[in-house]
A tleap script that builds the chain and sets N, CA, C and O, in Angstrom:
source leaprc.protein.ff14SB
mol = sequence {
  NMET ASN ALA HIE LYS ILE VAL LEU LEU PHE
  SER GLY GLY VAL GLU SER THR CYS LEU LEU
  TYR MET TYR LEU ARG LYS GLY TRP LEU VAL
  TYR PRO VAL TYR ILE LYS ALA GLY TYR PRO
  TRP GLU ALA PHE GLU LEU GLU ASN ALA LYS
  SER LEU TRP LEU TYR THR LYS LYS LYS HIE
  LYS ASN LEU MET PRO LEU ARG VAL LEU PRO
  ALA ILE ASN PRO GLU ARG VAL SER ARG ARG
  LYS HIE ASP LYS ASN LEU PHE ILE PRO LEU
  ARG ASN ILE ASN LEU ILE ALA MET ALA GLY
  ASN TYR ALA LEU LEU LYS GLY ILE GLU TYR
  VAL ALA ILE GLY SER LEU GLY ILE ARG CASN
}
set mol.1.N position { 0.839 -1.188 0.000 }
set mol.1.CA position { 0.000 0.000 0.000 }
set mol.1.C position { 0.883 1.251 0.000 }
set mol.1.O position { 1.808 1.355 0.805 }
set mol.2.N position { 0.607 2.183 -0.884 }
set mol.2.CA position { 1.365 3.428 -0.958 }
set mol.2.C position { 0.819 4.443 0.040 }
set mol.2.O position { -0.392 4.624 0.164 }
set mol.3.N position { 1.719 5.089 0.737 }
set mol.3.CA position { 1.315 6.130 1.681 }
set mol.3.C position { 0.954 7.395 0.917 }
set mol.3.O position { 1.498 7.662 -0.155 }
set mol.4.N position { 0.038 8.166 1.475 }
set mol.4.CA position { -0.266 9.478 0.909 }
set mol.4.C position { 0.947 10.377 1.101 }
set mol.4.O position { 1.696 10.228 2.067 }
set mol.5.N position { 1.134 11.307 0.180 }
set mol.5.CA position { 2.227 12.273 0.257 }
set mol.5.C position { 1.646 13.667 0.320 }
set mol.5.O position { 0.623 13.956 -0.300 }
set mol.6.N position { 2.321 14.546 1.090 }
set mol.6.CA position { 1.869 15.923 1.190 }
set mol.6.C position { 3.066 16.857 1.338 }
set mol.6.O position { 4.024 16.550 2.047 }
set mol.7.N position { 2.998 17.993 0.663 }
set mol.7.CA position { 3.969 19.063 0.858 }
set mol.7.C position { 3.376 19.973 1.922 }
set mol.7.O position { 2.231 20.410 1.809 }
set mol.8.N position { 4.154 20.253 2.948 }
set mol.8.CA position { 3.685 21.069 4.064 }
set mol.8.C position { 4.535 22.323 4.189 }
set mol.8.O position { 5.750 22.233 4.365 }
set mol.9.N position { 3.919 23.472 4.101 }
set mol.9.CA position { 4.625 24.722 4.373 }
set mol.9.C position { 4.953 24.728 5.852 }
set mol.9.O position { 4.056 24.748 6.694 }
set mol.10.N position { 6.244 24.710 6.169 }
set mol.10.CA position { 6.682 24.495 7.554 }
set mol.10.C position { 7.597 25.613 8.019 }
set mol.10.O position { 8.677 25.828 7.470 }
set mol.11.N position { 7.138 26.321 9.048 }
set mol.11.CA position { 7.940 27.396 9.632 }
set mol.11.C position { 8.436 27.037 11.028 }
set mol.11.O position { 9.287 27.727 11.590 }
set mol.12.N position { 7.897 25.953 11.583 }
set mol.12.CA position { 8.223 25.603 12.961 }
set mol.12.C position { 7.309 26.292 13.955 }
set mol.12.O position { 7.464 26.124 15.164 }
set mol.13.N position { 6.357 27.067 13.454 }
set mol.13.CA position { 5.371 27.725 14.323 }
set mol.13.C position { 4.293 26.744 14.765 }
set mol.13.O position { 4.286 25.582 14.360 }
set mol.14.N position { 3.387 27.231 15.599 }
set mol.14.CA position { 2.348 26.372 16.173 }
set mol.14.C position { 1.492 25.716 15.095 }
set mol.14.O position { 1.268 24.506 15.134 }
set mol.15.N position { 1.013 26.498 14.138 }
set mol.15.CA position { 0.082 25.973 13.142 }
set mol.15.C position { 0.739 24.918 12.247 }
set mol.15.O position { 0.189 23.835 12.051 }
set mol.16.N position { 1.914 25.242 11.709 }
set mol.16.CA position { 2.557 24.280 10.806 }
set mol.16.C position { 3.058 23.055 11.558 }
set mol.16.O position { 3.078 21.961 10.995 }
set mol.17.N position { 3.459 23.210 12.803 }
set mol.17.CA position { 3.905 22.063 13.600 }
set mol.17.C position { 2.739 21.139 13.922 }
set mol.17.O position { 2.888 19.918 13.877 }
set mol.18.N position { 1.589 21.701 14.243 }
set mol.18.CA position { 0.395 20.868 14.482 }
set mol.18.C position { 0.036 20.067 13.242 }
set mol.18.O position { -0.266 18.877 13.333 }
set mol.19.N position { 0.069 20.721 12.076 }
set mol.19.CA position { -0.210 20.006 10.828 }
set mol.19.C position { 0.834 18.918 10.574 }
set mol.19.O position { 0.497 17.811 10.157 }
set mol.20.N position { 2.086 19.237 10.825 }
set mol.20.CA position { 3.164 18.266 10.636 }
set mol.20.C position { 2.877 17.000 11.431 }
set mol.20.O position { 2.896 15.902 10.875 }
set mol.21.N position { 2.612 17.141 12.723 }
set mol.21.CA position { 2.374 15.977 13.569 }
set mol.21.C position { 1.083 15.257 13.208 }
set mol.21.O position { 1.017 14.031 13.298 }
set mol.22.N position { 0.054 15.997 12.800 }
set mol.22.CA position { -1.202 15.366 12.409 }
set mol.22.C position { -0.975 14.429 11.223 }
set mol.22.O position { -1.405 13.276 11.246 }
set mol.23.N position { -0.297 14.931 10.187 }
set mol.23.CA position { -0.069 14.099 9.007 }
set mol.23.C position { 0.915 12.964 9.282 }
set mol.23.O position { 0.744 11.862 8.759 }
set mol.24.N position { 1.931 13.214 10.086 }
set mol.24.CA position { 2.871 12.142 10.432 }
set mol.24.C position { 2.161 11.018 11.172 }
set mol.24.O position { 2.381 9.841 10.883 }
set mol.25.N position { 1.317 11.377 12.117 }
set mol.25.CA position { 0.598 10.356 12.894 }
set mol.25.C position { -0.394 9.585 12.045 }
set mol.25.O position { -0.708 8.435 12.352 }
set mol.26.N position { -0.890 10.197 10.986 }
set mol.26.CA position { -1.791 9.502 10.064 }
set mol.26.C position { -1.028 8.603 9.094 }
set mol.26.O position { -1.636 7.855 8.328 }
set mol.27.N position { 0.313 8.674 9.127 }
set mol.27.CA position { 1.128 7.814 8.281 }
set mol.27.C position { 1.482 8.407 6.924 }
set mol.27.O position { 2.035 7.705 6.078 }
set mol.28.N position { 1.180 9.669 6.698 }
set mol.28.CA position { 1.496 10.307 5.422 }
set mol.28.C position { 2.999 10.528 5.322 }
set mol.28.O position { 3.675 10.684 6.339 }
set mol.29.N position { 3.522 10.542 4.106 }
set mol.29.CA position { 4.890 10.989 3.857 }
set mol.29.C position { 4.823 12.508 3.769 }
set mol.29.O position { 4.172 13.054 2.878 }
set mol.30.N position { 5.491 13.184 4.683 }
set mol.30.CA position { 5.402 14.640 4.762 }
set mol.30.C position { 6.694 15.259 4.240 }
set mol.30.O position { 7.788 14.945 4.709 }
set mol.31.N position { 6.542 16.139 3.266 }
set mol.31.CA position { 7.651 16.863 2.655 }
set mol.31.C position { 7.583 18.318 3.125 }
set mol.31.O position { 6.879 19.122 2.515 }
set mol.32.N position { 8.299 18.672 4.196 }
set mol.32.CA position { 8.239 20.042 4.701 }
set mol.32.C position { 9.038 21.000 3.824 }
set mol.32.O position { 10.129 20.680 3.351 }
set mol.33.N position { 8.467 22.182 3.621 }
set mol.33.CA position { 9.090 23.210 2.792 }
set mol.33.C position { 9.084 24.525 3.562 }
set mol.33.O position { 8.064 24.930 4.119 }
set mol.34.N position { 10.233 25.177 3.583 }
set mol.34.CA position { 10.351 26.517 4.165 }
set mol.34.C position { 10.627 27.470 3.010 }
set mol.34.O position { 11.573 27.267 2.249 }
set mol.35.N position { 9.805 28.507 2.876 }
set mol.35.CA position { 9.982 29.494 1.812 }
set mol.35.C position { 10.752 30.680 2.396 }
set mol.35.O position { 10.297 31.322 3.342 }
set mol.36.N position { 11.904 30.956 1.830 }
set mol.36.CA position { 12.766 32.032 2.325 }
set mol.36.C position { 12.614 33.259 1.423 }
set mol.36.O position { 12.980 33.232 0.248 }
set mol.37.N position { 12.065 34.340 2.000 }
set mol.37.CA position { 11.796 35.550 1.224 }
set mol.37.C position { 12.652 36.734 1.651 }
set mol.37.O position { 12.519 37.821 1.089 }
set mol.38.N position { 13.521 36.547 2.623 }
set mol.38.CA position { 14.419 37.621 3.026 }
set mol.38.C position { 13.912 38.510 4.144 }
set mol.38.O position { 14.440 39.605 4.339 }
set mol.39.N position { 12.909 38.075 4.879 }
set mol.39.CA position { 12.419 38.881 6.000 }
set mol.39.C position { 13.402 38.816 7.160 }
set mol.39.O position { 14.107 37.820 7.321 }
set mol.40.N position { 13.453 39.867 7.968 }
set mol.40.CA position { 14.446 39.941 9.047 }
set mol.40.C position { 14.373 38.793 10.062 }
set mol.40.O position { 15.395 38.431 10.645 }
set mol.41.N position { 13.208 38.227 10.278 }
set mol.41.CA position { 13.034 37.186 11.288 }
set mol.41.C position { 13.360 35.784 10.783 }
set mol.41.O position { 13.355 34.835 11.567 }
set mol.42.N position { 13.640 35.634 9.500 }
set mol.42.CA position { 13.775 34.299 8.930 }
set mol.42.C position { 14.941 33.482 9.481 }
set mol.42.O position { 14.808 32.267 9.626 }
set mol.43.N position { 16.048 34.088 9.784 }
set mol.43.CA position { 17.195 33.312 10.298 }
set mol.43.C position { 16.815 32.600 11.591 }
set mol.43.O position { 17.112 31.418 11.763 }
set mol.44.N position { 16.168 33.310 12.490 }
set mol.44.CA position { 15.735 32.726 13.759 }
set mol.44.C position { 14.650 31.674 13.530 }
set mol.44.O position { 14.695 30.586 14.104 }
set mol.45.N position { 13.677 32.012 12.685 }
set mol.45.CA position { 12.578 31.094 12.403 }
set mol.45.C position { 13.084 29.807 11.757 }
set mol.45.O position { 12.673 28.712 12.143 }
set mol.46.N position { 13.971 29.937 10.780 }
set mol.46.CA position { 14.503 28.771 10.078 }
set mol.46.C position { 15.363 27.907 11.005 }
set mol.46.O position { 15.315 26.679 10.929 }
set mol.47.N position { 16.132 28.529 11.861 }
set mol.47.CA position { 16.931 27.777 12.834 }
set mol.47.C position { 16.025 26.927 13.723 }
set mol.47.O position { 16.318 25.759 13.978 }
set mol.48.N position { 14.927 27.513 14.192 }
set mol.48.CA position { 13.982 26.762 15.025 }
set mol.48.C position { 13.283 25.660 14.233 }
set mol.48.O position { 13.072 24.561 14.745 }
set mol.49.N position { 12.925 25.957 12.983 }
set mol.49.CA position { 12.275 24.943 12.143 }
set mol.49.C position { 13.212 23.755 11.928 }
set mol.49.O position { 12.784 22.603 11.999 }
set mol.50.N position { 14.485 24.033 11.667 }
set mol.50.CA position { 15.463 22.951 11.467 }
set mol.50.C position { 15.630 22.123 12.737 }
set mol.50.O position { 15.711 20.896 12.666 }
set mol.51.N position { 15.684 22.771 13.889 }
set mol.51.CA position { 15.817 22.043 15.159 }
set mol.51.C position { 14.621 21.141 15.405 }
set mol.51.O position { 14.769 19.988 15.808 }
set mol.52.N position { 13.438 21.678 15.161 }
set mol.52.CA position { 12.221 20.887 15.343 }
set mol.52.C position { 12.181 19.732 14.343 }
set mol.52.O position { 11.763 18.627 14.689 }
set mol.53.N position { 12.612 19.982 13.110 }
set mol.53.CA position { 12.654 18.918 12.109 }
set mol.53.C position { 13.591 17.789 12.573 }
set mol.53.O position { 13.234 16.614 12.491 }
set mol.54.N position { 14.789 18.148 13.060 }
set mol.54.CA position { 15.743 17.134 13.527 }
set mol.54.C position { 15.172 16.297 14.668 }
set mol.54.O position { 15.312 15.074 14.682 }
set mol.55.N position { 14.535 16.957 15.610 }
set mol.55.CA position { 13.923 16.262 16.740 }
set mol.55.C position { 12.833 15.308 16.257 }
set mol.55.O position { 12.758 14.161 16.698 }
set mol.56.N position { 11.994 15.794 15.352 }
set mol.56.CA position { 10.861 15.010 14.865 }
set mol.56.C position { 11.315 13.852 13.986 }
set mol.56.O position { 10.726 12.773 14.036 }
set mol.57.N position { 12.346 14.058 13.188 }
set mol.57.CA position { 12.838 13.010 12.284 }
set mol.57.C position { 13.301 11.776 13.057 }
set mol.57.O position { 13.216 10.661 12.543 }
set mol.58.N position { 13.787 11.960 14.276 }
set mol.58.CA position { 14.227 10.828 15.098 }
set mol.58.C position { 13.062 9.904 15.459 }
set mol.58.O position { 13.263 8.717 15.714 }
set mol.59.N position { 11.857 10.449 15.479 }
set mol.59.CA position { 10.686 9.687 15.904 }
set mol.59.C position { 9.775 9.257 14.750 }
set mol.59.O position { 8.935 8.372 14.915 }
set mol.60.N position { 9.943 9.880 13.591 }
set mol.60.CA position { 9.033 9.612 12.472 }
set mol.60.C position { 9.823 9.365 11.188 }
set mol.60.O position { 10.448 10.272 10.638 }
set mol.61.N position { 9.779 8.126 10.733 }
set mol.61.CA position { 10.483 7.757 9.494 }
set mol.61.C position { 9.812 8.345 8.254 }
set mol.61.O position { 10.442 8.447 7.201 }
set mol.62.N position { 8.551 8.729 8.367 }
set mol.62.CA position { 7.814 9.250 7.217 }
set mol.62.C position { 7.984 10.761 7.037 }
set mol.62.O position { 7.257 11.378 6.258 }
set mol.63.N position { 8.937 11.353 7.752 }
set mol.63.CA position { 9.256 12.774 7.586 }
set mol.63.C position { 10.417 12.899 6.605 }
set mol.63.O position { 11.512 12.393 6.849 }
set mol.64.N position { 10.163 13.569 5.511 }
set mol.64.CA position { 11.163 13.754 4.470 }
set mol.64.C position { 12.055 14.958 4.805 }
set mol.64.O position { 11.750 15.701 5.738 }
set mol.65.N position { 13.148 15.161 4.064 }
set mol.65.CA position { 14.050 16.283 4.357 }
set mol.65.C position { 13.359 17.641 4.243 }
set mol.65.O position { 12.478 17.838 3.406 }
set mol.66.N position { 13.769 18.561 5.091 }
set mol.66.CA position { 13.276 19.937 5.046 }
set mol.66.C position { 13.932 20.649 3.872 }
set mol.66.O position { 15.158 20.719 3.786 }
set mol.67.N position { 13.119 21.172 2.978 }
set mol.67.CA position { 13.624 21.910 1.821 }
set mol.67.C position { 13.421 23.399 2.050 }
set mol.67.O position { 12.357 23.830 2.495 }
set mol.68.N position { 14.439 24.174 1.744 }
set mol.68.CA position { 14.361 25.632 1.840 }
set mol.68.C position { 14.353 26.167 0.411 }
set mol.68.O position { 15.289 25.939 -0.354 }
set mol.69.N position { 13.289 26.880 0.065 }
set mol.69.CA position { 13.136 27.413 -1.281 }
set mol.69.C position { 13.171 28.934 -1.248 }
set mol.69.O position { 12.562 29.543 -0.369 }
set mol.70.N position { 13.875 29.558 -2.192 }
set mol.70.CA position { 13.884 31.029 -2.246 }
set mol.70.C position { 12.595 31.546 -2.872 }
set mol.70.O position { 12.067 30.944 -3.806 }
set mol.71.N position { 12.086 32.671 -2.351 }
set mol.71.CA position { 10.836 33.220 -2.864 }
set mol.71.C position { 11.070 34.395 -3.796 }
set mol.71.O position { 10.741 34.319 -4.979 }
set mol.72.N position { 11.629 35.470 -3.285 }
set mol.72.CA position { 11.861 36.667 -4.085 }
set mol.72.C position { 13.202 37.256 -3.693 }
set mol.72.O position { 13.870 36.745 -2.794 }
set mol.73.N position { 13.590 38.308 -4.349 }
set mol.73.CA position { 14.872 38.953 -4.075 }
set mol.73.C position { 14.907 39.466 -2.630 }
set mol.73.O position { 14.192 40.415 -2.308 }
set mol.74.N position { 15.719 38.865 -1.752 }
set mol.74.CA position { 15.775 39.279 -0.350 }
set mol.74.C position { 16.182 40.733 -0.153 }
set mol.74.O position { 15.767 41.347 0.830 }
set mol.75.N position { 16.971 41.300 -1.042 }
set mol.75.CA position { 17.395 42.695 -0.860 }
set mol.75.C position { 16.203 43.640 -0.910 }
set mol.75.O position { 16.135 44.597 -0.138 }
set mol.76.N position { 15.279 43.381 -1.799 }
set mol.76.CA position { 14.089 44.238 -1.896 }
set mol.76.C position { 13.228 44.112 -0.655 }
set mol.76.O position { 12.709 45.112 -0.159 }
set mol.77.N position { 13.065 42.891 -0.142 }
set mol.77.CA position { 12.215 42.668 1.023 }
set mol.77.C position { 12.834 43.273 2.275 }
set mol.77.O position { 12.129 43.905 3.062 }
set mol.78.N position { 14.128 43.094 2.475 }
set mol.78.CA position { 14.756 43.544 3.714 }
set mol.78.C position { 14.779 45.062 3.841 }
set mol.78.O position { 14.972 45.583 4.939 }
set mol.79.N position { 14.590 45.766 2.757 }
set mol.79.CA position { 14.563 47.222 2.822 }
set mol.79.C position { 13.205 47.771 3.261 }
set mol.79.O position { 13.090 48.946 3.611 }
set mol.80.N position { 12.196 46.932 3.241 }
set mol.80.CA position { 10.876 47.381 3.681 }
set mol.80.C position { 10.892 47.665 5.176 }
set mol.80.O position { 11.652 47.057 5.929 }
set mol.81.N position { 10.049 48.591 5.592 }
set mol.81.CA position { 9.910 48.863 7.019 }
set mol.81.C position { 9.062 47.748 7.635 }
set mol.81.O position { 7.989 47.428 7.125 }
set mol.82.N position { 9.539 47.166 8.717 }
set mol.82.CA position { 8.814 46.102 9.399 }
set mol.82.C position { 8.471 46.563 10.807 }
set mol.82.O position { 9.313 47.116 11.514 }
set mol.83.N position { 7.237 46.332 11.201 }
set mol.83.CA position { 6.837 46.633 12.566 }
set mol.83.C position { 5.941 45.513 13.079 }
set mol.83.O position { 5.683 44.543 12.367 }
set mol.84.N position { 5.467 45.647 14.315 }
set mol.84.CA position { 4.688 44.567 14.928 }
set mol.84.C position { 3.355 44.345 14.234 }
set mol.84.O position { 2.770 43.271 14.381 }
set mol.85.N position { 2.854 45.316 13.485 }
set mol.85.CA position { 1.588 45.186 12.771 }
set mol.85.C position { 1.809 44.889 11.287 }
set mol.85.O position { 1.009 45.293 10.443 }
set mol.86.N position { 2.879 44.196 10.980 }
set mol.86.CA position { 3.263 43.925 9.602 }
set mol.86.C position { 2.151 43.191 8.860 }
set mol.86.O position { 1.629 42.183 9.335 }
set mol.87.N position { 1.803 43.705 7.702 }
set mol.87.CA position { 0.860 43.054 6.814 }
set mol.87.C position { 1.568 42.820 5.489 }
set mol.87.O position { 2.104 43.754 4.893 }
set mol.88.N position { 1.571 41.581 5.032 }
set mol.88.CA position { 2.243 41.232 3.785 }
set mol.88.C position { 1.161 40.818 2.788 }
set mol.88.O position { 0.624 39.714 2.887 }
set mol.89.N position { 0.834 41.690 1.829 }
set mol.89.CA position { -0.245 41.388 0.885 }
set mol.89.C position { 0.010 40.098 0.113 }
set mol.89.O position { 1.113 39.861 -0.380 }
set mol.90.N position { -1.018 39.279 0.017 }
set mol.90.CA position { -1.011 38.034 -0.766 }
set mol.90.C position { 0.054 37.036 -0.337 }
set mol.90.O position { 0.431 36.167 -1.123 }
set mol.91.N position { 0.539 37.140 0.878 }
set mol.91.CA position { 1.625 36.266 1.334 }
set mol.91.C position { 1.252 34.788 1.242 }
set mol.91.O position { 2.003 33.995 0.673 }
set mol.92.N position { 0.092 34.411 1.800 }
set mol.92.CA position { -0.270 32.993 1.803 }
set mol.92.C position { -0.493 32.455 0.399 }
set mol.92.O position { -0.156 31.305 0.119 }
set mol.93.N position { -1.055 33.268 -0.485 }
set mol.93.CA position { -1.245 32.824 -1.868 }
set mol.93.C position { 0.110 32.559 -2.520 }
set mol.93.O position { 0.279 31.564 -3.224 }
set mol.94.N position { 1.068 33.443 -2.286 }
set mol.94.CA position { 2.407 33.246 -2.844 }
set mol.94.C position { 3.070 32.002 -2.270 }
set mol.94.O position { 3.703 31.239 -3.000 }
set mol.95.N position { 2.927 31.797 -0.964 }
set mol.95.CA position { 3.507 30.605 -0.336 }
set mol.95.C position { 2.894 29.330 -0.899 }
set mol.95.O position { 3.604 28.373 -1.207 }
set mol.96.N position { 1.570 29.324 -1.029 }
set mol.96.CA position { 0.882 28.145 -1.555 }
set mol.96.C position { 1.294 27.887 -3.002 }
set mol.96.O position { 1.492 26.738 -3.398 }
set mol.97.N position { 1.422 28.951 -3.789 }
set mol.97.CA position { 1.824 28.789 -5.189 }
set mol.97.C position { 3.216 28.160 -5.288 }
set mol.97.O position { 3.437 27.265 -6.103 }
set mol.98.N position { 4.140 28.623 -4.467 }
set mol.98.CA position { 5.495 28.057 -4.495 }
set mol.98.C position { 5.497 26.603 -4.021 }
set mol.98.O position { 6.154 25.751 -4.619 }
set mol.99.N position { 4.762 26.327 -2.951 }
set mol.99.CA position { 4.680 24.952 -2.463 }
set mol.99.C position { 3.969 24.062 -3.482 }
set mol.99.O position { 4.328 22.896 -3.652 }
set mol.100.N position { 2.967 24.611 -4.153 }
set mol.100.CA position { 2.262 23.857 -5.186 }
set mol.100.C position { 3.163 23.503 -6.350 }
set mol.100.O position { 3.087 22.400 -6.890 }
set mol.101.N position { 4.012 24.435 -6.736 }
set mol.101.CA position { 4.969 24.169 -7.804 }
set mol.101.C position { 5.943 23.064 -7.390 }
set mol.101.O position { 6.238 22.163 -8.175 }
set mol.102.N position { 6.434 23.138 -6.163 }
set mol.102.CA position { 7.331 22.096 -5.648 }
set mol.102.C position { 6.613 20.742 -5.640 }
set mol.102.O position { 7.184 19.726 -6.036 }
set mol.103.N position { 5.355 20.741 -5.185 }
set mol.103.CA position { 4.580 19.503 -5.146 }
set mol.103.C position { 4.406 18.930 -6.556 }
set mol.103.O position { 4.530 17.723 -6.764 }
set mol.104.N position { 4.124 19.793 -7.503 }
set mol.104.CA position { 3.958 19.354 -8.885 }
set mol.104.C position { 5.238 18.695 -9.413 }
set mol.104.O position { 5.189 17.648 -10.059 }
set mol.105.N position { 6.376 19.323 -9.128 }
set mol.105.CA position { 7.652 18.761 -9.567 }
set mol.105.C position { 7.945 17.404 -8.918 }
set mol.105.O position { 8.608 16.559 -9.519 }
set mol.106.N position { 7.451 17.198 -7.695 }
set mol.106.CA position { 7.671 15.937 -6.970 }
set mol.106.C position { 6.567 14.903 -7.247 }
set mol.106.O position { 6.655 13.763 -6.791 }
set mol.107.N position { 5.525 15.306 -7.997 }
set mol.107.CA position { 4.417 14.398 -8.265 }
set mol.107.C position { 3.517 14.196 -7.063 }
set mol.107.O position { 2.927 13.128 -6.897 }
set mol.108.N position { 3.407 15.217 -6.221 }
set mol.108.CA position { 2.602 15.148 -5.000 }
set mol.108.C position { 1.322 15.952 -5.205 }
set mol.108.O position { 1.361 17.077 -5.702 }
set mol.109.N position { 0.186 15.367 -4.818 }
set mol.109.CA position { -1.121 15.976 -5.076 }
set mol.109.C position { -1.603 16.931 -3.994 }
set mol.109.O position { -2.522 17.712 -4.240 }
set mol.110.N position { -1.018 16.892 -2.819 }
set mol.110.CA position { -1.554 17.660 -1.693 }
set mol.110.C position { -0.549 18.674 -1.159 }
set mol.110.O position { 0.656 18.426 -1.125 }
set mol.111.N position { -1.082 19.830 -0.739 }
set mol.111.CA position { -0.292 20.887 -0.100 }
set mol.111.C position { -1.061 21.339 1.131 }
set mol.111.O position { -2.280 21.503 1.081 }
set mol.112.N position { -0.348 21.542 2.243 }
set mol.112.CA position { -0.989 22.014 3.481 }
set mol.112.C position { -0.303 23.283 3.962 }
set mol.112.O position { 0.910 23.446 3.825 }
set mol.113.N position { -1.110 24.182 4.532 }
set mol.113.CA position { -0.596 25.411 5.122 }
set mol.113.C position { -1.353 25.662 6.418 }
set mol.113.O position { -2.574 25.522 6.476 }
set mol.114.N position { -0.612 26.034 7.455 }
set mol.114.CA position { -1.219 26.452 8.704 }
set mol.114.C position { -1.212 27.968 8.716 }
set mol.114.O position { -0.169 28.584 8.499 }
set mol.115.N position { -2.350 28.570 8.964 }
set mol.115.CA position { -2.460 30.015 8.885 }
set mol.115.C position { -2.874 30.612 10.230 }
set mol.115.O position { -3.637 30.009 10.984 }
set mol.116.N position { -2.366 31.783 10.507 }
set mol.116.CA position { -2.724 32.479 11.754 }
set mol.116.C position { -4.156 32.982 11.740 }
set mol.116.O position { -4.710 33.258 12.803 }
set mol.117.N position { -4.760 33.108 10.599 }
set mol.117.CA position { -6.120 33.607 10.502 }
set mol.117.C position { -6.217 34.758 9.540 }
set mol.117.O position { -5.280 35.059 8.800 }
set mol.118.N position { -7.365 35.396 9.563 }
set mol.118.CA position { -7.632 36.503 8.640 }
set mol.118.C position { -7.493 37.812 9.395 }
set mol.118.O position { -7.982 37.964 10.514 }
set mol.119.N position { -6.827 38.735 8.765 }
set mol.119.CA position { -6.639 40.058 9.360 }
set mol.119.C position { -7.819 40.946 9.003 }
set mol.119.O position { -8.253 40.982 7.851 }
set mol.120.N position { -8.334 41.660 9.992 }
set mol.120.CA position { -9.455 42.580 9.743 }
set mol.120.C position { -8.972 43.878 9.163 }
set mol.120.O position { -9.776 44.770 8.890 }
savepdb mol mol.pdb
quit
């Protein structure tokens, strides 16, 4: 029997980690993807995502390698002003599109994203 495969947008945050464990426990082959767009917080976020991936890989054989994909020119993004109320237009659509492209190249039919919610 072939296991289901899924590409998971993985930042190491609460939402993506919950999805990661849900699919792993269901027996899916999970292909975690981190999209790197050059935001100031990414080094810290990616370091935590890698640590969590290493910890989880020891317990779950169905966890595939963490892939880091570039999104856009980091120099343009890092020059933007960032504050605690940061709003990034169309961010989730862009993330899903990139993960979808990766899934297509790997022959995987499913993509998952954990989202913080909708901004008013």
